[in-house]
N, CA and C atoms of all chains as a GROMACS GRO file, in nm:
protein
  564
    1MET      N    1 -16.556  -8.982  -0.037
    1MET     CA    2 -16.412  -8.977  -0.024
    1MET      C    3 -16.340  -8.816  -0.019
    2THR      N    4 -16.317  -8.792   0.101
    2THR     CA    5 -16.240  -8.663   0.128
    2THR      C    6 -16.112  -8.635   0.192
    3SER      N    7 -16.025  -8.725   0.147
    3SER     CA    8 -15.915  -8.786   0.199
    3SER      C    9 -15.847  -8.680   0.103
    4HIS      N   10 -15.738  -8.590   0.161
    4HIS     CA   11 -15.675  -8.529   0.059
    4HIS      C   12 -15.540  -8.622  -0.027
    5PHE      N   13 -15.501  -8.714   0.084
    5PHE     CA   14 -15.401  -8.787   0.038
    5PHE      C   15 -15.448  -8.900  -0.050
    6GLY      N   16 -15.588  -8.971  -0.021
    6GLY     CA   17 -15.650  -9.051  -0.127
    6GLY      C   18 -15.688  -8.977  -0.251
    7LEU      N   19 -15.692  -8.830  -0.263
    7LEU     CA   20 -15.746  -8.788  -0.386
    7LEU      C   21 -15.622  -8.746  -0.454
    8MET      N   22 -15.534  -8.719  -0.366
    8MET     CA   23 -15.381  -8.669  -0.466
    8MET      C   24 -15.344  -8.849  -0.534
    9VAL      N   25 -15.368  -8.926  -0.456
    9VAL     CA   26 -15.298  -9.080  -0.518
    9VAL      C   27 -15.408  -9.092  -0.635
   10ILE      N   28 -15.520  -9.079  -0.651
   10ILE     CA   29 -15.590  -9.114  -0.782
   10ILE      C   30 -15.577  -9.021  -0.885
   11PHE      N   31 -15.548  -8.882  -0.802
   11PHE     CA   32 -15.516  -8.778  -0.942
   11PHE      C   33 -15.414  -8.839  -1.027
   12ALA      N   34 -15.282  -8.848  -0.935
   12ALA     CA   35 -15.135  -8.876  -0.983
   12ALA      C   36 -15.154  -8.998  -1.054
   13LEU      N   37 -15.230  -9.118  -1.030
   13LEU     CA   38 -15.278  -9.249  -1.081
   13LEU      C   39 -15.328  -9.219  -1.239
   14PHE      N   40 -15.412  -9.088  -1.238
   14PHE     CA   41 -15.474  -9.088  -1.370
   14PHE      C   42 -15.371  -8.986  -1.459
   15VAL      N   43 -15.299  -8.906  -1.398
   15VAL     CA   44 -15.192  -8.817  -1.476
   15VAL      C   45 -15.084  -8.916  -1.559
   16SER      N   46 -15.056  -9.009  -1.471
   16SER     CA   47 -14.936  -9.103  -1.491
   16SER      C   48 -14.973  -9.206  -1.606
   17ILE      N   49 -15.093  -9.266  -1.591
   17ILE     CA   50 -15.154  -9.330  -1.715
   17ILE      C   51 -15.134  -9.260  -1.872
   18VAL      N   52 -15.208  -9.148  -1.809
   18VAL     CA   53 -15.163  -9.082  -1.939
   18VAL      C   54 -15.056  -9.046  -2.000
   19PHE      N   55 -14.985  -8.999  -1.911
   19PHE     CA   56 -14.857  -8.944  -1.962
   19PHE      C   57 -14.753  -9.052  -1.996
   20ALA      N   58 -14.800  -9.169  -1.950
   20ALA     CA   59 -14.689  -9.263  -1.988
   20ALA      C   60 -14.731  -9.352  -2.117
   21THR      N   61 -14.894  -9.376  -2.122
   21THR     CA   62 -14.925  -9.408  -2.257
   21THR      C   63 -14.888  -9.286  -2.362
   22LEU      N   64 -14.903  -9.161  -2.346
   22LEU     CA   65 -14.856  -9.084  -2.461
   22LEU      C   66 -14.701  -9.089  -2.490
   23MET      N   67 -14.594  -9.088  -2.387
   23MET     CA   68 -14.470  -9.078  -2.409
   23MET      C   69 -14.410  -9.235  -2.463
   24ARG      N   70 -14.486  -9.341  -2.398
   24ARG     CA   71 -14.410  -9.439  -2.462
   24ARG      C   72 -14.502  -9.513  -2.550
   25ASP      N   73 -14.406  -9.620  -2.675
   25ASP     CA   74 -14.493  -9.698  -2.722
   25ASP      C   75 -14.564  -9.848  -2.657
   26GLU      N   76 -14.453  -9.885  -2.602
   26GLU     CA   77 -14.449 -10.030  -2.564
   26GLU      C   78 -14.483 -10.072  -2.415
   27PRO      N   79 -14.591 -10.125  -2.406
   27PRO     CA   80 -14.668 -10.168  -2.281
   27PRO      C   81 -14.556 -10.166  -2.183
   28ARG      N   82 -14.464 -10.239  -2.179
   28ARG     CA   83 -14.354 -10.291  -2.053
   28ARG      C   84 -14.312 -10.131  -2.080
   29GLU      N   85 -14.245 -10.047  -2.130
   29GLU     CA   86 -14.186  -9.916  -2.130
   29GLU      C   87 -14.296  -9.816  -2.080
   30GLN      N   88 -14.431  -9.845  -2.140
   30GLN     CA   89 -14.507  -9.771  -2.023
   30GLN      C   90 -14.578  -9.766  -1.935
   31LEU      N   91 -14.575  -9.907  -1.838
   31LEU     CA   92 -14.590  -9.947  -1.734
   31LEU      C   93 -14.446  -9.908  -1.655
   32LEU      N   94 -14.329  -9.926  -1.694
   32LEU     CA   95 -14.234  -9.874  -1.617
   32LEU      C   96 -14.232  -9.694  -1.585
   33LEU      N   97 -14.269  -9.630  -1.688
   33LEU     CA   98 -14.240  -9.457  -1.697
   33LEU      C   99 -14.391  -9.454  -1.628
   34GLY      N  100 -14.477  -9.496  -1.594
   34GLY     CA  101 -14.601  -9.472  -1.507
   34GLY      C  102 -14.551  -9.486  -1.365
   35ALA      N  103 -14.540  -9.610  -1.376
   35ALA     CA  104 -14.465  -9.626  -1.190
   35ALA      C  105 -14.405  -9.551  -1.160
   36ARG      N  106 -14.273  -9.491  -1.220
   36ARG     CA  107 -14.177  -9.369  -1.200
   36ARG      C  108 -14.273  -9.250  -1.191
   37LEU      N  109 -14.318  -9.201  -1.275
   37LEU     CA  110 -14.401  -9.075  -1.238
   37LEU      C  111 -14.515  -9.103  -1.125
   38PHE      N  112 -14.595  -9.182  -1.119
   38PHE     CA  113 -14.683  -9.231  -0.956
   38PHE      C  114 -14.593  -9.214  -0.883
   39ALA      N  115 -14.503  -9.247  -0.863
   39ALA     CA  116 -14.413  -9.239  -0.744
   39ALA      C  117 -14.342  -9.104  -0.722
   40GLY      N  118 -14.324  -9.060  -0.841
   40GLY     CA  119 -14.249  -8.940  -0.821
   40GLY      C  120 -14.368  -8.824  -0.783
   41PHE      N  121 -14.514  -8.824  -0.828
   41PHE     CA  122 -14.590  -8.757  -0.778
   41PHE      C  123 -14.667  -8.754  -0.645
   42VAL      N  124 -14.668  -8.875  -0.625
   42VAL     CA  125 -14.732  -8.903  -0.518
   42VAL      C  126 -14.575  -8.886  -0.384
   43GLY      N  127 -14.472  -8.917  -0.438
   43GLY     CA  128 -14.370  -8.878  -0.319
   43GLY      C  129 -14.337  -8.739  -0.316
   44GLY      N  130 -14.340  -8.684  -0.427
   44GLY     CA  131 -14.352  -8.534  -0.426
   44GLY      C  132 -14.430  -8.418  -0.350
   45GLY      N  133 -14.543  -8.477  -0.364
   45GLY     CA  134 -14.668  -8.433  -0.309
   45GLY      C  135 -14.660  -8.451  -0.141
   46VAL      N  136 -14.618  -8.592  -0.096
   46VAL     CA  137 -14.561  -8.612   0.037
   46VAL      C  138 -14.492  -8.494   0.096
   47LEU      N  139 -14.343  -8.517   0.012
   47LEU     CA  140 -14.226  -8.449   0.064
   47LEU      C  141 -14.287  -8.292   0.054
   48ALA      N  142 -14.340  -8.222  -0.011
   48ALA     CA  143 -14.407  -8.105   0.001
   48ALA      C  144 -14.479  -8.058   0.102
   49GLY      N  145 -14.541  -8.147   0.126
   49GLY     CA  146 -14.640  -8.160   0.232
   49GLY      C  147 -14.564  -8.138   0.357
   50TRP      N  148 -14.444  -8.230   0.362
   50TRP     CA  149 -14.386  -8.226   0.465
   50TRP      C  150 -14.288  -8.048   0.523
   51LEU      N  151 -14.239  -8.026   0.376
   51LEU     CA  152 -14.167  -7.924   0.371
   51LEU      C  153 -14.261  -7.784   0.437
   52LEU      N  154 -14.401  -7.777   0.395
   52LEU     CA  155 -14.470  -7.681   0.411
   52LEU      C  156 -14.559  -7.658   0.549
   53TYR      N  157 -14.542  -7.816   0.627
   53TYR     CA  158 -14.580  -7.821   0.756
   53TYR      C  159 -14.560  -7.704   0.863
   54PRO      N  160 -14.402  -7.675   0.852
   54PRO     CA  161 -14.378  -7.578   0.973
   54PRO      C  162 -14.428  -7.396   0.918
   55LEU      N  163 -14.494  -7.444   0.823
   55LEU     CA  164 -14.521  -7.281   0.792
   55LEU      C  165 -14.673  -7.276   0.875
   56PRO      N  166 -14.669  -7.145   0.960
   56PRO     CA  167 -14.783  -7.095   0.999
   56PRO      C  168 -14.875  -7.041   0.930
   57PHE      N  169 -14.887  -7.058   0.841
   57PHE     CA  170 -15.013  -6.963   0.760
   57PHE      C  171 -15.020  -7.068   0.623
   58MET      N  172 -14.226  -9.655  -3.167
   58MET     CA  173 -14.298  -9.775  -3.270
   58MET      C  174 -14.284  -9.703  -3.387
   59ARG      N  175 -14.276  -9.813  -3.488
   59ARG     CA  176 -14.266  -9.713  -3.636
   59ARG      C  177 -14.396  -9.753  -3.699
   60ALA      N  178 -14.446  -9.673  -3.791
   60ALA     CA  179 -14.593  -9.676  -3.832
   60ALA      C  180 -14.573  -9.814  -3.913
   61THR      N  181 -14.721  -9.860  -3.928
   61THR     CA  182 -14.719  -9.993  -3.991
   61THR      C  183 -14.790  -9.929  -4.093
   62ALA      N  184 -14.831 -10.035  -4.225
   62ALA     CA  185 -14.902 -10.008  -4.338
   62ALA      C  186 -15.042  -9.924  -4.268
   63ALA      N  187 -15.104 -10.008  -4.199
   63ALA     CA  188 -15.229  -9.972  -4.146
   63ALA      C  189 -15.217  -9.818  -4.104
   64ASP      N  190 -15.104  -9.809  -4.050
   64ASP     CA  191 -15.121  -9.706  -3.975
   64ASP      C  192 -15.125  -9.557  -4.129
   65ARG      N  193 -15.044  -9.604  -4.164
   65ARG     CA  194 -14.976  -9.500  -4.297
   65ARG      C  195 -15.112  -9.489  -4.365
   66ALA      N  196 -15.206  -9.564  -4.429
   66ALA     CA  197 -15.329  -9.577  -4.474
   66ALA      C  198 -15.420  -9.499  -4.406
   67ALA      N  199 -15.389  -9.517  -4.242
   67ALA     CA  200 -15.514  -9.409  -4.198
   67ALA      C  201 -15.446  -9.268  -4.153
   68SER      N  202 -15.307  -9.294  -4.204
   68SER     CA  203 -15.260  -9.113  -4.206
   68SER      C  204 -15.321  -9.032  -4.319
   69SER      N  205 -15.353  -9.122  -4.420
   69SER     CA  206 -15.404  -9.044  -4.522
   69SER      C  207 -15.527  -8.954  -4.518
   70ALA      N  208 -15.601  -8.978  -4.381
   70ALA     CA  209 -15.703  -8.915  -4.389
   70ALA      C  210 -15.655  -8.753  -4.327
   71ASN      N  211 -15.772  -8.664  -4.329
   71ASN     CA  212 -15.753  -8.525  -4.302
   71ASN      C  213 -15.674  -8.510  -4.154
   72PRO      N  214 -15.597  -8.436  -4.130
   72PRO     CA  215 -15.543  -8.480  -3.989
   72PRO      C  216 -15.619  -8.372  -3.920
   73TYR      N  217 -15.674  -8.266  -3.942
   73TYR     CA  218 -15.737  -8.169  -3.889
   73TYR      C  219 -15.907  -8.256  -3.843
   74LEU      N  220 -15.956  -8.338  -3.929
   74LEU     CA  221 -16.092  -8.411  -3.911
   74LEU      C  222 -16.036  -8.516  -3.813
   75ILE      N  223 -15.914  -8.583  -3.806
   75ILE     CA  224 -15.851  -8.644  -3.716
   75ILE      C  225 -15.853  -8.602  -3.539
   76CYS      N  226 -15.822  -8.489  -3.551
   76CYS     CA  227 -15.829  -8.406  -3.444
   76CYS      C  228 -15.964  -8.353  -3.415
   77ALA      N  229 -16.036  -8.306  -3.478
   77ALA     CA  230 -16.182  -8.271  -3.427
   77ALA      C  231 -16.252  -8.414  -3.381
   78VAL      N  232 -16.202  -8.518  -3.421
   78VAL     CA  233 -16.256  -8.656  -3.373
   78VAL      C  234 -16.184  -8.700  -3.235
   79ALA      N  235 -16.078  -8.661  -3.246
   79ALA     CA  236 -15.982  -8.692  -3.112
   79ALA      C  237 -16.050  -8.627  -2.986
   80TRP      N  238 -16.084  -8.461  -3.016
   80TRP     CA  239 -16.104  -8.410  -2.912
   80TRP      C  240 -16.261  -8.430  -2.903
   81ALA      N  241 -16.342  -8.444  -2.984
   81ALA     CA  242 -16.494  -8.510  -2.942
   81ALA      C  243 -16.474  -8.583  -2.842
   82ILE      N  244 -16.398  -8.738  -2.869
   82ILE     CA  245 -16.436  -8.839  -2.793
   82ILE      C  246 -16.262  -8.869  -2.769
   83PRO      N  247 -16.223  -8.898  -2.628
   83PRO     CA  248 -16.109  -8.886  -2.580
   83PRO      C  249 -16.041  -9.051  -2.671
   84GLY      N  250 -15.958  -9.048  -2.723
   84GLY     CA  251 -15.895  -9.168  -2.777
   84GLY      C  252 -15.953  -9.202  -2.920
   85ALA      N  253 -16.054  -9.149  -2.960
   85ALA     CA  254 -16.123  -9.174  -3.086
   85ALA      C  255 -15.994  -9.168  -3.216
   86GLY      N  256 -15.923  -9.060  -3.191
   86GLY     CA  257 -15.788  -9.025  -3.294
   86GLY      C  258 -15.719  -9.140  -3.298
   87HIS      N  259 -15.658  -9.208  -3.194
   87HIS     CA  260 -15.595  -9.314  -3.184
   87HIS      C  261 -15.613  -9.424  -3.211
   88LEU      N  262 -15.762  -9.458  -3.191
   88LEU     CA  263 -15.835  -9.573  -3.274
   88LEU      C  264 -15.858  -9.570  -3.429
   89TRP      N  265 -15.889  -9.457  -3.462
   89TRP     CA  266 -15.897  -9.443  -3.584
   89TRP      C  267 -15.762  -9.471  -3.711
   90GLN      N  268 -15.639  -9.443  -3.605
   90GLN     CA  269 -15.539  -9.429  -3.706
   90GLN      C  270 -15.438  -9.605  -3.634
   91GLY      N  271 -15.535  -9.671  -3.559
   91GLY     CA  272 -15.450  -9.823  -3.571
   91GLY      C  273 -15.416  -9.859  -3.424
   92ARG      N  274 -15.413  -9.698  -3.350
   92ARG     CA  275 -15.334  -9.728  -3.232
   92ARG      C  276 -15.434  -9.773  -3.106
   93ILE      N  277 -15.453  -9.890  -3.122
   93ILE     CA  278 -15.603  -9.961  -3.000
   93ILE      C  279 -15.566  -9.950  -2.864
   94GLN      N  280 -15.458  -9.985  -2.846
   94GLN     CA  281 -15.407  -9.991  -2.688
   94GLN      C  282 -15.400  -9.882  -2.648
   95LYS      N  283 -15.336  -9.749  -2.730
   95LYS     CA  284 -15.342  -9.638  -2.655
   95LYS      C  285 -15.500  -9.553  -2.660
   96GLY      N  286 -15.550  -9.554  -2.763
   96GLY     CA  287 -15.686  -9.497  -2.774
   96GLY      C  288 -15.784  -9.563  -2.666
   97LEU      N  289 -15.777  -9.690  -2.644
   97LEU     CA  290 -15.838  -9.804  -2.543
   97LEU      C  291 -15.820  -9.677  -2.396
   98ILE      N  292 -15.688  -9.689  -2.366
   98ILE     CA  293 -15.659  -9.611  -2.222
   98ILE      C  294 -15.723  -9.491  -2.217
   99PHE      N  295 -15.712  -9.411  -2.335
   99PHE     CA  296 -15.721  -9.278  -2.324
   99PHE      C  297 -15.896  -9.264  -2.305
  100LEU      N  298 -15.953  -9.358  -2.408
  100LEU     CA  299 -16.111  -9.364  -2.383
  100LEU      C  300 -16.172  -9.392  -2.248
  101ILE      N  301 -16.074  -9.490  -2.189
  101ILE     CA  302 -16.152  -9.523  -2.070
  101ILE      C  303 -16.110  -9.408  -1.936
  102THR      N  304 -15.968  -9.354  -1.947
  102THR     CA  305 -15.900  -9.250  -1.833
  102THR      C  306 -15.963  -9.117  -1.837
  103LEU      N  307 -15.957  -9.072  -1.969
  103LEU     CA  308 -15.976  -8.929  -1.950
  103LEU      C  309 -16.155  -8.929  -1.932
  104PRO      N  310 -16.257  -8.978  -1.980
  104PRO     CA  311 -16.366  -8.964  -1.934
  104PRO      C  312 -16.393  -9.021  -1.797
  105LEU      N  313 -16.320  -9.121  -1.743
  105LEU     CA  314 -16.362  -9.134  -1.565
  105LEU      C  315 -16.287  -9.038  -1.537
  106MET      N  316 -16.164  -8.942  -1.525
  106MET     CA  317 -16.109  -8.875  -1.456
  106MET      C  318 -16.191  -8.738  -1.448
  107PHE      N  319 -16.261  -8.700  -1.573
  107PHE     CA  320 -16.364  -8.597  -1.617
  107PHE      C  321 -16.484  -8.657  -1.476
  108LEU      N  322 -16.536  -8.728  -1.536
  108LEU     CA  323 -16.675  -8.811  -1.423
  108LEU      C  324 -16.642  -8.771  -1.289
  109PHE      N  325 -16.463  -8.819  -1.223
  109PHE     CA  326 -16.449  -8.800  -1.129
  109PHE      C  327 -16.460  -8.667  -1.054
  110GLY      N  328 -16.429  -8.573  -1.142
  110GLY     CA  329 -16.457  -8.419  -1.135
  110GLY      C  330 -16.554  -8.360  -1.080
  111LEU      N  331 -16.691  -8.412  -1.152
  111LEU     CA  332 -16.810  -8.395  -1.125
  111LEU      C  333 -16.847  -8.423  -1.007
  112TRP      N  334 -16.829  -8.584  -0.995
  112TRP     CA  335 -16.851  -8.666  -0.861
  112TRP      C  336 -16.801  -8.584  -0.728
  113LEU      N  337 -16.699  -8.498  -0.760
  113LEU     CA  338 -16.618  -8.437  -0.648
  113LEU      C  339 -16.693  -8.290  -0.639
  114GLU      N  340 -16.771  -8.296  -0.710
  114GLU     CA  341 -16.837  -8.146  -0.708
  114GLU      C  342 -16.786  -8.014  -0.746
  115GLY      N  343 -16.681  -8.026  -0.875
  115GLY     CA  344 -16.619  -7.956  -0.917
  115GLY      C  345 -16.703  -7.872  -1.023
  116ARG      N  346 -16.681  -7.767  -1.075
  116ARG     CA  347 -16.749  -7.682  -1.159
  116ARG      C  348 -16.694  -7.672  -1.259
  117LEU      N  349 -16.798  -7.682  -1.403
  117LEU     CA  350 -16.736  -7.671  -1.547
  117LEU      C  351 -16.765  -7.498  -1.562
  118PHE      N  352 -16.639  -7.438  -1.554
  118PHE     CA  353 -16.667  -7.287  -1.610
  118PHE      C  354 -16.704  -7.236  -1.691
  119PRO      N  355 -16.786  -7.134  -1.685
  119PRO     CA  356 -16.817  -7.075  -1.808
  119PRO      C  357 -16.704  -6.952  -1.869
  120PHE      N  358 -16.752  -6.933  -1.992
  120PHE     CA  359 -16.701  -6.836  -2.067
  120PHE      C  360 -16.696  -6.692  -2.024
  121GLU      N  361 -16.635  -6.611  -1.908
  121GLU     CA  362 -16.672  -6.498  -1.892
  121GLU      C  363 -16.506  -6.391  -1.939
  122ALA      N  364 -16.554  -6.305  -2.053
  122ALA     CA  365 -16.401  -6.244  -2.066
  122ALA      C  366 -16.381  -6.155  -1.969
  123THR      N  367 -16.456  -6.118  -1.905
  123THR     CA  368 -16.452  -6.016  -1.747
  123THR      C  369 -16.345  -6.083  -1.644
  124GLN      N  370 -16.348  -6.195  -1.666
  124GLN     CA  371 -16.264  -6.301  -1.587
  124GLN      C  372 -16.163  -6.391  -1.663
  125PRO      N  373 -16.027  -6.338  -1.661
  125PRO     CA  374 -15.935  -6.424  -1.744
  125PRO      C  375 -15.930  -6.574  -1.706
  126LEU      N  376 -15.911  -6.585  -1.570
  126LEU     CA  377 -15.876  -6.713  -1.523
  126LEU      C  378 -16.007  -6.779  -1.549
  127VAL      N  379 -16.125  -6.749  -1.514
  127VAL     CA  380 -16.233  -6.842  -1.506
  127VAL      C  381 -16.228  -6.851  -1.691
  128ALA      N  382 -16.250  -6.762  -1.769
  128ALA     CA  383 -16.208  -6.805  -1.904
  128ALA      C  384 -16.106  -6.918  -1.959
  129LEU      N  385 -15.997  -6.908  -1.897
  129LEU     CA  386 -15.907  -7.020  -1.918
  129LEU      C  387 -15.982  -7.172  -1.861
  130ALA      N  388 -15.998  -7.146  -1.724
  130ALA     CA  389 -16.057  -7.284  -1.692
  130ALA      C  390 -16.140  -7.341  -1.735
  131ALA      N  391 -16.258  -7.262  -1.813
  131ALA     CA  392 -16.356  -7.287  -1.926
  131ALA      C  393 -16.309  -7.330  -2.042
  132PHE      N  394 -16.158  -7.296  -2.114
  132PHE     CA  395 -16.117  -7.365  -2.203
  132PHE      C  396 -16.072  -7.497  -2.190
  133ALA      N  397 -16.005  -7.508  -2.074
  133ALA     CA  398 -15.958  -7.612  -2.043
  133ALA      C  399 -16.075  -7.754  -1.996
  134ASP      N  400 -16.203  -7.705  -1.933
  134ASP     CA  401 -16.294  -7.787  -1.946
  134ASP      C  402 -16.339  -7.827  -2.082
  135ILE      N  403 -16.369  -7.772  -2.160
  135ILE     CA  404 -16.409  -7.818  -2.295
  135ILE      C  405 -16.327  -7.897  -2.382
  136GLY      N  406 -16.153  -7.881  -2.316
  136GLY     CA  407 -16.106  -7.958  -2.384
  136GLY      C  408 -16.098  -8.145  -2.415
  137VAL      N  409 -16.215  -8.176  -2.290
  137VAL     CA  410 -16.261  -8.296  -2.294
  137VAL      C  411 -16.361  -8.321  -2.380
  138GLY      N  412 -16.430  -8.257  -2.448
  138GLY     CA  413 -16.510  -8.286  -2.595
  138GLY      C  414 -16.660  -8.342  -2.508
  139VAL      N  415 -16.680  -8.425  -2.580
  139VAL     CA  416 -16.856  -8.479  -2.609
  139VAL      C  417 -16.868  -8.498  -2.411
  140PRO      N  418 -16.779  -8.586  -2.354
  140PRO     CA  419 -16.818  -8.570  -2.229
  140PRO      C  420 -16.850  -8.421  -2.160
  141TYR      N  421 -16.767  -8.308  -2.192
  141TYR     CA  422 -16.817  -8.205  -2.105
  141TYR      C  423 -16.969  -8.145  -2.181
  142LEU      N  424 -16.969  -8.175  -2.334
  142LEU     CA  425 -17.151  -8.131  -2.374
  142LEU      C  426 -17.226  -8.198  -2.304
  143ILE      N  427 -17.243  -8.306  -2.304
  143ILE     CA  428 -17.338  -8.401  -2.211
  143ILE      C  429 -17.335  -8.336  -2.054
  144ALA      N  430 -17.222  -8.330  -1.994
  144ALA     CA  431 -17.246  -8.272  -1.867
  144ALA      C  432 -17.317  -8.155  -1.877
  145LYS      N  433 -17.257  -8.083  -1.951
  145LYS     CA  434 -17.334  -7.950  -1.934
  145LYS      C  435 -17.495  -7.965  -1.978
  146ALA      N  436 -17.558  -8.051  -2.107
  146ALA     CA  437 -17.663  -8.081  -2.152
  146ALA      C  438 -17.740  -8.098  -2.009
  147MET      N  439 -17.657  -8.202  -1.921
  147MET     CA  440 -17.739  -8.293  -1.819
  147MET      C  441 -17.745  -8.165  -1.701
  148GLY      N  442 -17.710  -8.063  -1.716
  148GLY     CA  443 -17.686  -7.960  -1.576
  148GLY      C  444 -17.611  -7.985  -1.483
  149ALA      N  445 -17.537  -8.117  -1.538
  149ALA     CA  446 -17.393  -8.118  -1.432
  149ALA      C  447 -17.282  -8.016  -1.406
  150GLY      N  448 -17.218  -8.037  -1.318
  150GLY     CA  449 -17.107  -7.943  -1.289
  150GLY      C  450 -17.128  -7.823  -1.271
  151ALA      N  451 -17.231  -7.768  -1.166
  151ALA     CA  452 -17.267  -7.657  -1.158
  151ALA      C  453 -17.169  -7.589  -1.013
  152GLY      N  454 -17.122  -7.729  -0.957
  152GLY     CA  455 -17.000  -7.681  -0.857
  152GLY      C  456 -17.055  -7.622  -0.731
  153ARG      N  457 -17.046  -7.695  -0.630
  153ARG     CA  458 -17.122  -7.658  -0.457
  153ARG      C  459 -16.959  -7.569  -0.394
  154VAL      N  460 -16.910  -7.486  -0.397
  154VAL     CA  461 -16.817  -7.410  -0.346
  154VAL      C  462 -16.775  -7.440  -0.196
  155VAL      N  463 -16.892  -7.462  -0.144
  155VAL     CA  464 -16.853  -7.494   0.007
  155VAL      C  465 -16.820  -7.664   0.046
  156ALA      N  466 -16.825  -7.733  -0.075
  156ALA     CA  467 -16.798  -7.860  -0.078
  156ALA      C  468 -16.646  -7.874  -0.018
  157ILE      N  469 -16.602  -7.968   0.069
  157ILE     CA  470 -16.492  -7.993   0.092
  157ILE      C  471 -16.381  -8.043  -0.023
  158THR      N  472 -16.447  -8.116  -0.113
  158THR     CA  473 -16.358  -8.142  -0.242
  158THR      C  474 -16.369  -8.096  -0.351
  159TYR      N  475 -16.435  -7.947  -0.347
  159TYR     CA  476 -16.465  -7.851  -0.453
  159TYR      C  477 -16.335  -7.826  -0.537
  160GLU      N  478 -16.211  -7.786  -0.493
  160GLU     CA  479 -16.102  -7.768  -0.553
  160GLU      C  480 -16.060  -7.886  -0.620
  161TYR      N  481 -16.054  -7.987  -0.558
  161TYR     CA  482 -16.024  -8.102  -0.617
  161TYR      C  483 -16.088  -8.152  -0.740
  162GLY      N  484 -16.237  -8.119  -0.736
  162GLY     CA  485 -16.312  -8.150  -0.828
  162GLY      C  486 -16.286  -8.061  -0.970
  163ASN      N  487 -16.246  -7.930  -0.925
  163ASN     CA  488 -16.203  -7.848  -1.054
  163ASN      C  489 -16.086  -7.892  -1.108
  164ALA      N  490 -15.962  -7.926  -1.025
  164ALA     CA  491 -15.866  -7.987  -1.085
  164ALA      C  492 -15.880  -8.111  -1.165
  165PHE      N  493 -15.964  -8.203  -1.122
  165PHE     CA  494 -15.973  -8.320  -1.209
  165PHE      C  495 -16.052  -8.262  -1.352
  166LEU      N  496 -16.125  -8.194  -1.318
  166LEU     CA  497 -16.209  -8.146  -1.462
  166LEU      C  498 -16.112  -8.065  -1.569
  167ILE      N  499 -16.039  -7.979  -1.520
  167ILE     CA  500 -15.956  -7.894  -1.566
  167ILE      C  501 -15.833  -7.976  -1.639
  168VAL      N  502 -15.777  -8.086  -1.568
  168VAL     CA  503 -15.683  -8.155  -1.586
  168VAL      C  504 -15.709  -8.246  -1.704
  169ALA      N  505 -15.816  -8.306  -1.694
  169ALA     CA  506 -15.887  -8.389  -1.794
  169ALA      C  507 -15.882  -8.340  -1.913
  170GLY      N  508 -15.924  -8.227  -1.926
  170GLY     CA  509 -15.944  -8.143  -2.055
  170GLY      C  510 -15.809  -8.131  -2.129
  171LEU      N  511 -15.721  -8.063  -2.027
  171LEU     CA  512 -15.581  -8.046  -2.079
  171LEU      C  513 -15.532  -8.160  -2.120
  172LEU      N  514 -15.503  -8.269  -2.043
  172LEU     CA  515 -15.459  -8.378  -2.093
  172LEU      C  516 -15.490  -8.441  -2.243
  173ASN      N  517 -15.670  -8.434  -2.252
  173ASN     CA  518 -15.685  -8.456  -2.371
  173ASN      C  519 -15.663  -8.385  -2.481
  174MET      N  520 -15.655  -8.239  -2.464
  174MET     CA  521 -15.557  -8.142  -2.576
  174MET      C  522 -15.407  -8.218  -2.629
  175LEU      N  523 -15.340  -8.256  -2.493
  175LEU     CA  524 -15.215  -8.338  -2.550
  175LEU      C  525 -15.247  -8.454  -2.627
  176VAL      N  526 -15.364  -8.529  -2.589
  176VAL     CA  527 -15.413  -8.636  -2.673
  176VAL      C  528 -15.410  -8.614  -2.822
  177VAL      N  529 -15.487  -8.514  -2.851
  177VAL     CA  530 -15.524  -8.437  -2.932
  177VAL      C  531 -15.405  -8.393  -3.076
  178LEU      N  532 -15.309  -8.371  -2.986
  178LEU     CA  533 -15.183  -8.322  -3.030
  178LEU      C  534 -15.087  -8.435  -3.078
  179ASP      N  535 -15.109  -8.517  -3.010
  179ASP     CA  536 -15.024  -8.647  -3.015
  179ASP      C  537 -15.084  -8.749  -3.180
  180ALA      N  538 -15.214  -8.733  -3.176
  180ALA     CA  539 -15.283  -8.774  -3.254
  180ALA      C  540 -15.243  -8.704  -3.383
  181PHE      N  541 -15.211  -8.562  -3.396
  181PHE     CA  542 -15.214  -8.498  -3.486
  181PHE      C  543 -15.067  -8.524  -3.533
  182ASP      N  544 -14.971  -8.575  -3.485
  182ASP     CA  545 -14.846  -8.576  -3.483
  182ASP      C  546 -14.828  -8.715  -3.573
  183ILE      N  547 -14.935  -8.809  -3.568
  183ILE     CA  548 -14.954  -8.942  -3.577
  183ILE      C  549 -14.990  -8.936  -3.736
  184ALA      N  550 -15.073  -8.852  -3.778
  184ALA     CA  551 -15.150  -8.819  -3.881
  184ALA      C  552 -15.060  -8.762  -3.985
  185GLN      N  553 -14.972  -8.698  -3.937
  185GLN     CA  554 -14.858  -8.580  -4.010
  185GLN      C  555 -14.761  -8.703  -4.019
  186GLY      N  556 -14.759  -8.816  -3.961
  186GLY     CA  557 -14.660  -8.916  -3.984
  186GLY      C  558 -14.509  -8.890  -3.937
  187ARG      N  559 -14.526  -8.791  -3.840
  187ARG     CA  560 -14.440  -8.755  -3.707
  187ARG      C  561 -14.368  -8.891  -3.641
  188LYS      N  562 -14.472  -8.969  -3.598
  188LYS     CA  563 -14.476  -9.078  -3.475
  188LYS      C  564 -14.502  -9.190  -3.554
   0.00000   0.00000   0.00000
């Protein structure tokens, strides 16, 4: 596994699971928060990648 | 979620002992206090994240007072508890700096330790009756 995107997705998955479990008590709320966090992490990573793309260094 | 009678009984245990157990085995502090679902998720997720970091050829940093950032990384690494000690005892976590996944491995190892520290604090709050 050497795909930067794949590793970012796995990292985001682990962090989202732990944060959602810590911050919410009910399984349904945990699932919703986890999904939102995961989408935010992955979306933010992709957006940051696109914003940094034009930089020459 | 309100504390149940079982939770309150469990909370009568020494909070610092609960913290020590929660640090050593990720999720054990929650399991001890009756938060089975949370405890099982932490018990599976955090060691798995740590193992992933080792598989990605990340490094378990040594405590070096002359290099503060390395020492901070070492402090974060040890946050995951017994999995760190087992990995050290087995000689794992040497890190291969030329590996393409080296920095990813470090991130997984460090963040697994830091997340377990948050889990320990959560277990402490439960033991204190704040949650």
